[in-house]
C-alpha positions in Angstrom: 0.0 0.0 0.0 2.9 2.4 0.8 4.4 1.6 -2.6 1.2 2.5 -4.4 0.8 5.8 -2.5 4.5 6.6 -3.2 4.0 5.9 -7.0 0.9 8.1 -7.1 2.6 10.9 -5.3 5.6 10.7 -7.7 3.5 10.8 -10.8 1.5 13.8 -9.5 4.6 15.7 -8.6 6.1 14.9 -12.1 3.0 16.2 -13.8 3.0 19.4 -11.7 6.7 19.8 -12.5 6.2 19.8 -16.2 5.9 23.2 -17.8 3.8 24.0 -20.8 5.9 25.0 -23.9 6.7 28.7 -24.0 7.7 31.0 -26.8 11.2 30.1 -28.0 12.8 32.1 -30.8 16.4 31.1 -30.2 16.9 29.1 -33.5 14.9 28.4 -36.7 13.4 25.1 -35.4 12.3 26.7 -32.2 10.6 29.6 -34.0 8.7 27.3 -36.4 7.7 25.0 -33.6 6.4 28.0 -31.6 4.3 29.1 -34.6 2.8 25.8 -35.4 2.3 24.6 -31.8 0.3 27.6 -30.7 -2.0 27.4 -33.7 -3.0 23.8 -33.0 -6.6 23.1 -31.8 -5.4 21.6 -28.5 -3.0 24.5 -27.8 -4.5 27.4 -29.6 -2.9 30.6 -28.4 -2.5 32.9 -31.5 -0.9 35.7 -29.4 2.1 33.5 -28.6 2.3 32.3 -32.2 2.3 36.0 -33.3 5.6 36.5 -31.4 7.3 34.9 -34.4 6.5 38.1 -36.4 8.5 41.2 -35.9 7.5 44.7 -36.9 3.7 44.3 -36.9 1.2 45.1 -34.1 -0.4 42.1 -32.4 -3.6 42.0 -34.5 -1.6 42.1 -37.8 0.9 39.6 -36.5 -1.9 37.1 -35.6 -3.4 37.5 -39.1 0.1 36.9 -40.6 0.9 33.7 -38.7 -2.6 32.3 -39.5 -2.1 33.1 -43.2 1.3 31.5 -43.2 -0.1 28.3 -41.7 -3.0 28.3 -44.2 -0.6 28.7 -47.1 1.5 25.8 -46.0 -1.5 23.6 -45.3 -3.1 24.6 -48.6 0.0 23.6 -50.6 0.3 20.3 -48.6 3.7 21.4 -47.1 4.0 19.3 -44.0 6.8 20.5 -41.7 9.4 18.0 -40.6 11.0 19.7 -37.6 14.0 17.3 -37.8 15.0 18.9 -41.1 14.9 22.4 -39.6 18.2 23.6 -38.2 18.4 24.2 -34.5 21.7 26.2 -34.8 21.1 29.7 -33.5 24.0 30.9 -35.8 22.7 29.1 -38.9 24.0 30.7 -42.2 22.3 30.2 -45.5 24.8 28.3 -47.7 23.0 29.1 -50.9 23.0 32.8 -50.6 26.0 34.8 -51.8 25.6 37.2 -48.8 26.1 34.4 -46.3 23.2 35.8 -44.2 21.4 34.2 -41.2 18.4 33.0 -43.2 16.5 29.7 -43.3 14.1 28.8 -46.1 11.5 26.3 -45.1 10.7 24.8 -48.5 13.3 26.1 -51.1 11.8 24.2 -54.0 8.1 24.7 -53.6 7.7 27.8 -51.4 11.0 29.8 -51.5 9.3 33.1 -50.4 8.6 31.8 -46.9 11.7 32.0 -44.8 13.1 33.0 -41.4 15.9 35.4 -40.6 17.8 36.3 -37.5 17.4 39.7 -35.8 19.4 40.3 -32.7 19.5 37.0 -30.8 16.0 35.8 -32.0 14.7 34.3 -35.2 11.5 35.7 -36.9 9.7 35.2 -40.2 11.6 37.3 -42.7 10.5 40.7 -44.0 10.4 39.1 -47.4 7.8 36.7 -46.2 5.7 39.5 -44.7 5.8 41.5 -47.9 4.7 38.7 -50.1 2.2 37.1 -47.7 -1.0 38.7 -49.0 0.0 37.9 -52.6 0.7 34.2 -51.7 -2.5 33.9 -49.7 -4.6 35.4 -52.6 -3.0 33.0 -55.1 -3.8 30.0 -53.0 -7.2 31.1 -51.6 -8.7 33.5 -54.3 -11.6 35.7 -53.4 -14.3 33.7 -55.2 -13.8 30.7 -52.9 -15.3 32.5 -49.9 -18.2 33.6 -52.1 -18.8 30.1 -53.3 -18.8 28.9 -49.7 -21.3 31.5 -48.7 -23.8 30.7 -51.4 -23.5 26.9 -50.9 -26.6 25.7 -49.0 -26.4 23.9 -45.7 -26.4 20.4 -47.3 -23.3 21.3 -49.3 -21.4 21.7 -46.0 -22.2 18.2 -44.8 -19.0 16.1 -44.4 -18.4 12.7 -45.9 -15.1 11.2 -44.7 -14.1 14.5 -43.3 -14.6 16.3 -46.7 -17.6 18.6 -47.4 -19.9 17.9 -50.2 -19.2 21.1 -52.0 -15.5 20.2 -52.1 -16.4 16.9 -53.8 -18.4 18.7 -56.4 -15.7 21.3 -57.0 -13.1 18.6 -57.3 -15.1 16.8 -60.0 -15.7 20.1 -61.9 -12.0 20.9 -61.7 -11.0 17.5 -63.1 -13.4 17.9 -66.0 -12.1 21.4 -66.8 -8.5 20.0 -66.6 -9.4 17.2 -69.0 -11.0 19.6 -71.5 -8.0 21.9 -71.3 -5.7 18.9 -71.9 -7.5 18.0 -75.2 -7.4 21.6 -76.4 -3.7 22.2 -75.5 -2.7 18.8 -77.1 -4.0 19.9 -80.5 -2.5 23.3 -80.2 0.8 22.0 -79.1 1.0 19.5 -82.0 0.1 22.2 -84.6 2.6 24.6 -83.1 5.5 22.1 -82.9 4.9 20.8 -86.4 4.8 24.4 -87.8 8.2 25.2 -86.1 9.6 21.9 -87.4 8.5 22.4 -91.0 10.0 25.9 -90.8 13.5 24.7 -90.2 13.6 21.3 -91.8 11.6 18.8 -93.8 9.8 16.6 -91.3 10.3 12.9 -91.6 7.6 10.4 -90.5 9.8 9.5 -87.4 10.1 13.1 -86.3 6.4 13.7 -86.9 5.5 10.7 -84.7 7.8 12.0 -82.0 6.0 15.4 -82.1 2.7 13.7 -81.4 4.2 11.9 -78.4 5.8 15.2 -77.3 2.5 17.1 -77.5 0.8 14.6 -75.2 2.9 15.1 -72.0 3.1 18.8 -72.6 -0.7 19.1 -72.5 -0.8 16.9 -69.4 1.7 19.3 -67.8 -0.7 22.2 -68.5 -3.6 20.2 -66.9 -1.4 19.4 -63.9 -0.4 23.0 -63.5 -4.1 23.9 -63.4 -4.7 21.4 -60.7 -1.7 22.6 -58.7 -2.9 26.1 -59.0 -6.6 25.6 -58.0 -6.6 22.6 -55.7 -5.3 24.6 -52.6 -8.4 26.8 -52.9 -10.6 23.8 -52.2 -9.3 23.9 -48.6 -8.7 20.2 -48.0 -6.9 19.4 -44.8 -3.1 19.2 -44.5 -3.0 15.4 -44.6 -5.1 15.2 -47.8 -3.2 18.0 -49.5 0.1 16.5 -48.6 -0.7 13.3 -50.5 -2.5 15.1 -53.4 0.4 17.4 -54.0 2.9 14.6 -53.6 1.1 12.7 -56.4 0.9 15.9 -58.5 4.6 16.6 -58.2 5.5 13.0 -58.9 3.3 13.0 -62.0 4.7 16.4 -63.1 8.3 15.1 -62.7 7.6 11.9 -64.6 6.0 13.9 -67.5 8.9 16.3 -67.6 11.3 13.4 -67.9 9.1 12.1 -70.8 9.0 15.5 -72.4 12.8 16.0 -72.2 13.3 12.4 -73.6 11.1 13.1 -76.6 12.6 16.6 -77.0 16.1 15.1 -77.1 14.8 12.5 -79.6 13.5 15.3 -81.9 16.8 17.2 -81.7 18.9 14.1 -82.3 16.7 13.2 -85.3 17.2 16.6 -86.7 20.9 16.3 -86.2 20.8 12.9 -87.8 19.1 14.4 -90.9 21.8 17.0 -91.0 24.6 14.4 -90.8 23.1 12.5 -93.7 23.8 15.5 -95.9 27.5 15.8 -94.9 30.3 14.0 -96.7 31.9 12.5 -93.7 30.2 9.5 -92.0 31.9 9.7 -88.6 29.4 12.3 -87.4 26.6 9.8 -88.2 28.0 7.5 -85.4 27.7 10.4 -82.9 23.9 10.2 -83.1 23.5 7.0 -81.0 26.2 8.1 -78.6 24.4 11.5 -78.0 21.1 9.7 -77.7 22.4 7.4 -75.0 24.2 10.2 -73.2 21.1 12.4 -73.2 18.9 9.6 -72.0 21.1 8.7 -69.1 21.5 12.4 -68.1 17.8 13.0 -68.1 17.1 9.9 -66.1 19.7 10.8 -63.5 18.3 14.4 -63.1 14.7 13.0 -63.0 15.6 10.4 -60.4 17.4 13.1 -58.3 14.2 15.2 -58.4 12.0 12.3 -57.4 14.2 11.5 -54.4 13.9 15.1 -53.3 10.1 14.8 -53.5 10.2 11.7 -51.2 12.1 13.7 -48.6 15.6 12.5 -49.3 18.1 15.3 -48.4 19.9 16.8 -51.3 23.2 16.9 -49.5 22.9 13.2 -48.8 22.2 12.5 -52.5 25.2 14.5 -53.6 27.5 13.0 -51.0 26.3 9.5 -52.0 26.7 10.3 -55.7 30.3 11.6 -55.1 31.3 8.6 -53.1 29.6 6.2 -55.5 31.1 8.1 -58.5 34.6 7.8 -57.0 34.2 4.1 -56.3 32.8 3.6 -59.8 35.7 5.5 -61.3 38.2 3.2 -59.6 36.2 0.1 -60.5 35.8 1.1 -64.2 39.1 2.8 -65.1 39.0 1.0 -68.5 35.6 2.3 -69.2 36.7 5.9 -68.4 39.8 5.4 -70.6 37.6 4.2 -73.5 35.3 7.1 -73.0 38.2 9.5 -73.3 39.4 7.6 -76.3 36.0 8.0 -77.9 36.1 11.7 -77.4 39.6 11.9 -78.9 38.5 9.9 -82.0 35.5 12.3 -82.6 37.8 15.4 -82.1 40.7 14.2 -84.2 38.6 12.3 -86.8 41.4 10.0 -87.9 38.9 8.0 -90.0 35.3 8.0 -91.2 32.8 5.2 -91.4 33.5 3.1 -94.5 37.3 4.0 -94.5 39.8 1.2 -95.1 42.3 1.5 -92.3 45.3 -0.4 -90.8 45.6 -0.2 -87.1 48.3 -2.4 -85.7 47.6 -5.9 -86.9 44.0 -5.1 -87.8 43.2 -4.2 -91.4 39.7 -3.6 -92.6 36.7 -1.3 -93.0 35.4 0.9 -90.2 31.8 -0.1 -89.6 30.8 1.6 -86.3 32.3 3.8 -83.6 30.6 3.1 -80.4 30.6 4.5 -76.9 33.3 2.1 -75.8 34.8 0.4 -78.8 35.1 0.6 -82.6 34.0 -2.2 -84.9 36.2 -3.1 -87.9 35.3 -5.7 -90.6 38.3 -7.4 -92.2 38.4 -8.5 -95.9 37.4 -12.0 -94.8 34.2 -10.5 -93.2 35.5 -11.3 -89.7 34.8 -8.6 -87.0 37.4 -6.9 -84.9 36.2 -5.0 -81.8 39.0 -2.6 -80.7 38.6 -0.6 -77.4 38.7 3.1 -78.2 41.4 3.7 -75.6 43.7 1.4 -77.5 42.7 2.6 -80.9 43.4 6.2 -80.0 47.0 5.3 -79.2 47.7 3.2 -82.3 49.3 4.5 -85.5 46.4 4.4 -88.0 47.0 4.2 -91.7 43.8 5.5 -93.3 43.5 4.4 -96.9 40.2 6.2 -97.1 41.8 9.6 -96.7 44.0 9.2 -99.7 43.4 11.5 -102.7 43.5 8.5 -105.0 43.8 4.7 -104.7 47.0 3.6 -106.4 47.0 0.3 -108.2 50.3 -1.2 -109.4 50.7 -4.6 -111.0 52.7 -6.4 -113.7 51.4 -8.2 -116.7 53.6 -11.0 -118.1 53.7 -11.9 -121.8 55.3 -14.9 -123.4 58.9 -14.5 -124.5 58.1 -15.3 -128.1 55.7 -12.4 -128.4 56.7 -10.2 -131.4 57.8 -6.6 -130.6 54.9 -5.2 -132.7 52.3 -7.0 -130.6 54.0 -5.9 -127.4 53.7 -2.3 -128.5 50.0 -2.9 -129.6 49.2 -4.6 -126.2 50.8 -1.7 -124.3 48.9 0.8 -126.4 45.6 -1.0 -125.9 46.0 -1.2 -122.1 46.7 2.6 -122.1 43.5 3.2 -124.0 41.5 1.1 -121.6 42.8 3.1 -118.6 42.0 6.4 -120.3 38.5 5.1 -121.2 37.6 4.2 -117.6 35.7 7.1 -115.9 37.1 6.3 -112.4 40.8 6.4 -113.3 43.1 9.4 -113.2 43.7 9.6 -117.0 46.4 12.2 -116.8 48.6 10.2 -114.4 49.4 6.5 -115.2 52.1 4.3 -116.5 52.0 1.3 -118.8 55.5 0.3 -120.0 57.6 -2.7 -120.9 59.9 -2.6 -117.9 61.9 -5.8 -118.0 62.6 -9.5 -118.5 61.4 -11.9 -115.9 62.3 -15.5 -115.3 59.3 -16.7 -117.4 57.7 -13.6 -119.0 58.2 -10.2 -120.6 57.1 -7.8 -117.8 54.6 -5.0 -118.6 54.2 -2.6 -115.6 50.7 -1.1 -115.2 50.5 1.7 -112.6 47.4 3.8 -112.3 45.2 5.8 -109.8 41.5 5.3 -109.0 39.4 8.3 -108.0 36.7 6.4 -106.0 38.2 5.8 -102.5 35.7 3.1 -101.4 37.3 -0.3 -101.3 34.4 -2.1 -103.0 34.4 0.5 -105.9 38.1 -0.1 -106.3 37.6 -3.8 -106.7 34.8 -3.3 -109.2 37.0 -1.0 -111.3 39.9 -3.5 -111.2 37.5 -6.2 -112.4 36.3 -4.2 -115.3 39.9 -3.2 -116.4 41.2 -6.8 -115.9 38.4 -8.4 -118.0 39.0 -5.9 -120.8 42.7 -6.5 -120.8 42.1 -10.2 -121.1 39.7 -9.6 -124.0 42.4 -7.3 -125.6 45.0 -10.0 -125.3 42.7 -12.7 -126.8 41.8 -10.5 -129.8 45.4 -9.5 -130.5 46.5 -13.1 -130.2 48.8 -12.4 -127.3 49.3 -15.0 -124.5 50.1 -14.4 -120.9 53.1 -16.3 -119.6 53.2 -18.5 -116.6 56.2 -20.0 -114.8 57.7 -22.6 -117.2 60.9 -24.3 -118.4 61.7 -24.5 -122.1 63.4 -27.7 -123.2 65.4 -27.4 -126.5 64.3 -30.3 -128.7 65.1 -28.7 -132.1 68.4 -30.6 -132.4 66.9 -34.0 -131.9 66.4 -36.0 -135.1 63.1 -35.7 -136.8 61.9 -33.2 -134.2 60.4 -29.8 -135.2 60.2 -26.8 -133.0 56.7 -25.6 -131.8 56.4 -22.0 -133.1 53.3 -19.9 -132.5 52.1 -17.9 -135.5 51.3 -14.2 -134.6 49.3 -11.9 -136.9 51.2 -8.6 -137.0 49.0 -6.8 -139.5 48.9 -3.2 -138.3 45.4 -2.5 -139.6 44.0 -5.5 -137.8 45.8 -4.5 -134.6 44.3 -0.9 -134.7 40.8 -2.3 -135.4 41.1 -4.7 -132.5 42.2 -1.9 -130.0 39.4 0.4 -131.2 36.7 -2.2 -130.9 37.9 -3.4 -127.5 38.0 0.2 -126.1 34.7 1.1 -127.6 33.0 -2.0 -126.1 34.7 -1.2 -122.8 33.3 2.3 -122.7 29.8 1.0 -123.4 30.0 -1.6 -120.7 31.3 0.8 -118.1 28.6 3.4 -118.9 25.9 0.8 -118.6 27.2 -0.4 -115.2 27.3 3.1 -113.9 
């Protein structure tokens, strides 16, 4: 029994010893707590809450603190006291003036802030100056008139919400939907007109504009909801969830808008690169697209995390530490990225160029974000990291002014001098007749005596730098040379050994009979060259 009496006495003394919260303006957190606490239903003392206002008389100060709370509640801005500094010497790190100022909601309500005056913290003069304007924007004059003309039944509550608020919400949603449909059509027409003004629109870009107009119109509708919803005077808890949903939807739509906008700009850039001679800039299109996509998603995710209450400093610190760890873990990727940048700056080759890079020889097919793909002559694929490729000595055949082709034609040793001259003359005419050869710079000469043949040097230059075009031109010239030799009666030599049998009894030498008639030779050359011109013209 004594223990029970002692316990009751202790509890009563403890209750009597507790003091009710008093006005505390020593730091930003204490000032905001004083304001909010003394405007709660269970502790309603507006005179004490008004102490957080400096420079106004008591009546005006009371009106000011009530308006501030209504503004915060109307926008669904729920105060988290743990995020408010309790440092009496707090300095705003964002401001260039480094003043003692604290902004409650920098993103959504930057005009409501506290500042230090003397040893106490009060709502800033900037807040007081803009208070009436902010309150009028959130609670326009017509809302009170609507409430006054609403009959008594309209003020009945269903789930703590009045009937007139339900009706107003439905009407607002309908108006927002109609506005969405109108803006969608206007946005599409406006964007298409701008696009046609600067470029010829492709079907892909046109489809992208349609997709871009949709989220833009949704953003307009959401802006209307964000503007008008506070005036419906829902409670703080309801407004908090409503505006959280609105802000999330708005952020997601903005991400979508920027993704589509980037797609439109990159499509226009791709159309421009199609008109340029070089093909390396074509490969920049997918790289820019991937980079823009990643950047937009990172910024959008950062914004969403802020909406869910994650501290910006925490995000930046985490990103810095994570970025540092990622940099150490992916040094090769960073090196390849730098190599990619250097390739696009230096432009040592273009897409389609035939290059030699170390032991790899082939045609450049693609320059990616990390590596370059080269297809060899046997159609095999080489994937070279850009960091390695940027350090190699690259021999770019595609950057030559002309493609040099040098070979030797071997005639039989028993070919008469007249036919050698005729053959050389015919080959010269064939080179001149081909449209892709440099007709003012070539050599076709009888240059020497080989082990098995009389050597005719053929040195020429081809204008088309593409490897496939070079092979096609060679083919045409080779076929025509073979036809020329056949018509002239000239044979090509091959490695052989001649056995002298003329001194054997009853053995006769095998002598080829050549036709050296000059008129026939000229006719053959003219006919071969004329046919060659016709064939090349048809194949072009």
